[in-house]
C-alpha positions as CSV (number, residue, x, y, z in Angstrom):
1,M,0.0,0.0,0.1
2,K,1.5,3.2,-1.0
3,I,1.1,6.2,1.4
4,K,0.8,9.7,0.1
5,A,3.4,12.3,1.1
6,S,0.7,14.7,2.4
7,A,-0.6,11.9,4.7
8,I,3.0,11.3,6.1
9,K,3.3,15.2,6.6
10,Q,-0.1,15.5,8.3
11,A,0.7,12.6,10.7
12,Y,4.2,14.4,11.5
13,Q,2.5,17.7,12.3
14,L,0.2,15.8,14.6
15,A,3.1,14.0,16.4
16,R,5.0,17.3,16.6
17,A,2.1,18.8,18.4
18,V,2.0,16.0,21.0
19,Y,5.8,16.3,21.6
20,A,5.4,20.0,22.1
21,R,3.2,19.5,25.1
22,Y,6.3,17.9,26.7
23,N,8.5,20.7,25.7
24,V,10.2,18.6,22.9
25,D,11.0,20.5,19.8
26,T,11.1,17.8,17.1
27,E,12.4,20.2,14.4
28,A,15.5,20.8,16.7
29,A,15.9,17.2,17.4
30,L,15.8,16.2,13.7
31,K,18.3,18.8,12.9
32,K,20.5,17.6,15.7
33,L,20.1,14.0,14.5
34,A,21.1,15.1,10.9
35,R,24.4,16.1,12.3
36,I,25.3,12.6,13.6
37,P,27.0,10.4,10.9
38,I,26.1,6.6,11.2
39,S,28.8,4.2,9.9
40,I,26.8,1.7,7.8
41,N,28.3,-1.8,7.7
42,C,29.3,-2.7,4.0
43,W,29.2,-6.4,4.9
44,Q,25.4,-6.4,5.3
45,G,25.3,-6.0,1.6
46,D,26.7,-9.4,0.6
47,D,26.2,-11.6,3.7
48,V,29.9,-11.1,4.7
49,Q,31.3,-12.9,1.7
50,G,33.9,-10.3,0.9
51,F,36.2,-10.3,-2.4
52,E,39.2,-12.5,-1.5
53,E,39.6,-16.0,-3.0
54,L,40.6,-17.7,0.1
55,T,37.6,-16.7,2.4
56,Q,36.1,-19.8,3.8
57,G,32.5,-18.7,3.3
58,N,30.2,-17.2,6.0
59,L,31.2,-18.4,9.5
60,G,29.6,-15.7,11.5
61,G,25.9,-16.5,11.3
62,V,25.1,-13.2,9.7
63,L,22.9,-13.7,6.6
64,P,21.0,-10.2,6.1
65,T,20.0,-10.9,2.6
66,G,19.3,-14.6,3.2
67,Q,21.3,-15.4,0.0
68,Y,18.6,-13.5,-1.9
69,P,19.3,-13.4,-5.6
70,G,21.0,-10.1,-6.7
71,R,23.3,-9.5,-3.7
72,A,26.5,-7.7,-4.6
73,R,29.2,-9.8,-6.1
74,N,32.1,-7.2,-6.3
75,G,33.2,-3.7,-5.2
76,A,31.3,-2.0,-7.9
77,E,28.0,-3.7,-7.3
78,L,28.5,-3.2,-3.5
79,R,29.2,0.5,-3.8
80,A,26.2,0.9,-6.3
81,D,23.9,-0.6,-3.6
82,L,25.4,1.7,-0.9
83,D,24.9,4.8,-3.2
84,Q,21.2,3.8,-3.4
85,A,20.9,3.3,0.3
86,L,22.6,6.6,1.1
87,R,20.2,8.3,-1.3
88,L,17.3,7.2,0.7
89,I,18.9,7.7,4.2
90,P,18.7,11.4,5.4
91,G,22.0,12.9,6.6
92,R,25.8,12.5,5.7
93,H,27.0,9.2,6.9
94,R,30.1,6.8,7.0
95,V,30.8,3.4,5.7
96,N,32.3,0.6,7.7
97,L,34.7,-1.8,5.8
98,H,36.1,-5.3,6.7
99,A,39.4,-6.3,5.6
100,I,38.1,-9.0,3.2
101,Y,36.6,-6.1,1.0
102,A,40.1,-5.4,-0.4
103,E,40.3,-5.2,-4.1
104,T,43.6,-6.7,-5.2
105,G,43.2,-6.7,-9.0
106,G,43.1,-10.5,-9.1
107,R,46.3,-10.9,-7.2
108,R,46.2,-13.2,-4.3
109,V,47.1,-11.1,-1.3
110,D,46.9,-12.7,2.2
111,R,45.6,-10.8,5.2
112,D,48.9,-10.1,6.8
113,A,50.1,-8.4,3.7
114,L,47.1,-6.1,3.0
115,E,48.0,-2.4,2.4
116,L,46.0,0.9,1.8
117,K,46.4,0.5,-2.0
118,H,44.0,-2.5,-1.7
119,F,41.3,-0.2,-0.7
120,A,41.9,2.7,-3.3
121,A,38.6,2.2,-4.9
122,W,36.8,2.6,-1.7
123,L,38.9,5.6,-0.8
124,D,38.1,7.4,-4.1
125,W,34.4,6.5,-3.8
126,A,34.4,7.9,-0.3
127,K,36.3,11.0,-1.3
128,A,33.7,11.7,-4.2
129,R,30.8,11.6,-1.8
130,R,32.5,13.3,1.3
131,L,32.0,10.2,3.4
132,G,34.0,8.9,6.2
133,L,35.4,5.4,6.3
134,D,35.8,2.9,9.4
135,F,37.7,-0.2,9.4
136,N,37.6,-3.8,10.9
137,G,40.3,-6.6,10.8
138,T,38.8,-9.9,9.6
139,F,40.0,-12.5,12.1
140,F,37.6,-15.4,10.8
141,A,36.7,-17.4,7.7
142,H,40.5,-18.1,7.0
143,P,42.6,-21.3,7.1
144,Q,44.6,-19.8,9.8
145,A,41.5,-19.2,12.0
146,T,40.2,-22.9,12.4
147,Q,41.2,-23.2,16.1
148,A,42.0,-19.7,17.4
149,T,43.7,-16.5,16.3
150,L,45.3,-14.0,18.5
151,S,45.0,-16.4,21.5
152,S,46.3,-19.5,19.5
153,R,48.8,-21.8,21.3
154,Q,50.9,-21.6,18.1
155,R,53.1,-18.7,17.9
156,S,53.2,-18.8,14.0
157,I,49.4,-18.4,14.0
158,R,49.4,-15.6,16.6
159,Q,52.0,-13.9,14.5
160,F,50.1,-14.1,11.3
161,W,47.2,-12.4,13.0
162,I,49.2,-9.8,14.9
163,A,50.6,-8.9,11.4
164,H,47.0,-8.6,10.1
165,G,46.1,-6.4,13.1
166,I,49.0,-4.1,12.6
167,A,48.2,-3.9,8.7
168,C,44.6,-3.1,9.5
169,R,45.6,-0.2,11.8
170,R,47.9,1.3,9.2
171,I,45.1,1.0,6.6
172,G,42.8,2.7,9.0
173,A,45.2,5.5,9.6
174,G,45.7,5.9,5.8
175,L,42.0,6.2,5.3
176,G,41.6,8.7,8.1
177,R,44.5,10.8,7.0
178,A,43.3,10.9,3.3
179,L,39.7,11.7,4.3
180,G,40.4,14.1,7.1
181,K,38.1,12.2,9.3
182,A,39.4,9.8,12.0
183,C,38.9,6.1,11.0
184,V,37.7,3.7,13.7
185,T,39.7,0.5,13.4
186,N,37.9,-2.3,15.3
187,I,39.1,-5.8,16.5
188,W,36.7,-8.7,17.1
189,I,38.0,-12.4,17.1
190,P,36.1,-15.7,17.3
191,D,38.4,-17.4,19.7
192,G,36.8,-19.5,22.2
193,F,35.7,-23.1,23.2
194,K,32.4,-25.0,22.6
195,D,32.6,-26.8,25.9
196,T,34.1,-26.0,29.2
197,P,37.9,-25.4,28.9
198,A,40.4,-26.5,31.6
199,D,42.5,-23.4,31.3
200,R,40.8,-20.0,31.1
201,Q,43.7,-17.9,32.0
202,A,46.4,-18.7,29.5
203,P,44.4,-17.8,26.3
204,R,43.5,-14.4,27.7
205,E,47.1,-13.8,28.6
206,R,48.2,-14.6,25.1
207,L,45.5,-12.2,23.8
208,R,46.7,-9.4,26.0
209,E,50.2,-9.9,24.8
210,A,49.1,-10.1,21.1
211,L,47.1,-6.9,21.4
212,D,50.0,-5.2,23.0
213,E,52.1,-6.1,19.9
214,I,49.4,-4.8,17.5
215,F,49.0,-1.6,19.4
216,A,52.8,-0.9,19.7
217,P,53.1,1.2,16.5
218,R,52.1,4.7,17.6
219,L,49.4,6.3,15.2
220,N,48.0,9.6,15.3
221,P,44.5,9.5,16.9
222,A,43.4,12.2,14.4
223,H,43.7,9.5,11.8
224,N,43.1,6.3,13.6
225,L,41.2,5.3,16.8
226,D,41.5,1.7,18.1
227,A,38.3,-0.3,19.3
228,L,37.8,-3.7,20.8
229,E,34.7,-5.7,20.6
230,G,33.6,-8.4,23.1
231,K,30.9,-11.1,22.8
232,L,28.9,-13.2,25.3
233,F,29.2,-16.3,23.0
234,G,29.3,-17.4,19.3
235,L,28.8,-20.4,17.2
236,G,31.5,-22.9,18.3
237,S,32.4,-20.8,21.4
238,E,29.2,-21.2,23.6
239,S,31.0,-22.1,26.7
240,Y,34.0,-19.8,26.8
241,V,35.0,-16.6,24.9
242,V,38.5,-15.4,25.2
243,G,37.7,-11.8,24.2
244,S,34.8,-11.5,26.6
245,H,33.2,-8.1,27.5
246,D,35.0,-8.2,30.9
247,F,38.3,-8.8,29.3
248,Y,38.1,-5.9,26.8
249,L,36.6,-3.6,29.3
250,A,39.6,-4.1,31.5
251,Y,42.0,-3.7,28.6
252,A,40.3,-0.7,27.1
253,V,40.6,1.1,30.5
254,A,44.0,0.1,31.1
255,R,45.3,1.0,27.6
256,Q,42.8,3.8,26.8
257,K,41.3,2.2,23.8
258,L,37.6,2.5,22.6
259,L,35.3,-0.3,23.9
260,C,32.8,-1.6,21.3
261,L,29.4,-2.4,22.7
262,D,27.4,-4.6,20.1
263,S,23.7,-4.6,21.2
264,G,23.4,-8.2,19.8
265,H,26.4,-9.5,21.8
266,F,25.0,-9.6,25.3
267,H,22.3,-11.8,27.1
268,P,18.9,-10.7,25.9
269,T,18.1,-9.5,29.4
270,E,21.1,-7.3,29.7
271,S,20.7,-3.6,29.0
272,T,23.4,-2.1,26.8
273,A,22.2,1.3,27.7
274,D,23.0,0.8,31.3
275,K,26.5,-0.2,30.4
276,I,27.0,3.1,28.5
277,S,26.6,5.3,31.5
278,A,28.9,3.1,33.5
279,I,31.7,2.8,31.0
280,L,31.7,6.6,30.1
281,T,32.7,7.3,33.7
282,M,36.1,5.6,32.8
283,L,36.4,6.2,29.1
284,D,35.9,9.3,27.0
285,Q,34.4,7.5,23.9
286,L,32.6,4.3,22.9
287,L,31.9,2.4,19.8
288,L,28.3,1.3,19.3
289,H,27.2,-1.6,17.0
290,V,23.5,-1.0,17.0
291,S,21.4,-4.2,15.9
292,R,18.5,-6.0,17.4
293,G,19.4,-9.4,18.6
294,V,16.6,-12.0,18.6
295,R,17.4,-14.7,20.9
296,W,21.1,-14.3,19.9
297,D,23.4,-12.1,17.8
298,S,21.0,-12.2,14.9
299,D,21.8,-8.7,13.5
300,H,18.0,-7.9,12.9
301,V,17.2,-4.3,11.8
302,V,16.6,-2.0,14.7
303,T,12.9,-1.2,15.5
304,L,11.3,1.6,17.4
305,S,10.1,0.3,20.8
306,D,9.1,1.6,24.2
C-alpha cells in the first residue's frame, strides 16, 4: 500500500504537536540527528562474503539478505547498492569496511600483507561523496582461523594475526588521513571453546600480549582510533569466549582504547544502555554496533520500541 506524502506530513504535524506538550522541539531534534553520522556496515550488503579468493564462506551466522538473488558480487556492485541506500537515508554518513573487502586486482594477497592501496577504490568512492570510512580486521573465515587467532597456542598463527592487526591499523590511519576524518579500526576475534575449557587464563594472557604487539606502533589519533569488541558467545564458542566483555573492558580502561558495545553481543536480558553510563565514567568515547538481537546475535534491523 502506497502512502501519500501529504498523509505522512500530516501525521508528523500531529506528532509534533504532541511532543510540544512535553517541551520537545521535534524540528530541533531532527536537525541535531542530521549532524550525527552513522557508520553503515558494508558487509550487510553481501552476507559477509567479501572479495578475497581464500575466504572460507560465511562463518559468523550473519545472513542479512538470506542469500537473496541479486546480492553484490564485487566492489562496484556493493558500492552501487550503498549509493542507493545513502540516497534514501537522510544525513551524511560513513561506511564501515572489513578487511576482506580489499580489491587486489586479481592478485592473491593474504591478510597479513594487506595495504592501503588495496582499498583505493573505496577511498576514491568515499572522497567523491565526502563520506568517512571505518575499518575492521577480519579474524575469521580463513585457513589460519580454524582453532584460534590472537590467542592461539601456536606462535606462528598468533604472529600471522598480529601482522594482520598491524596492517589493519595502518590502513585505518591511511583512510583517516586521506579523508580528514578519523577512522575507527575495530578488532573482534572468534576465539573460544564450545565446551568448558580446563584453562581460562592462558588464552587471555596470550590475547593481551598479542594486542599489545598490535598496538605498539604509535598512530595519530586524528587519523585512527582503536576499538575492541567483546561477545557473550558465538557459534562454536558457547562455553567460553577469550575476548569477553570483561576482558576488553579491563583492557580498554588500562590501555585507553575504545570499547565496542554490540547490542546483539549480550544476554537478551542485559541492558546495553545501562553499560554506556557506567563505562563513560572511565572512558571518553565508545563505539556502538547497533542491531537488534533476537534470541542471539541475529543482526536484525533496529525497530522503534518503548
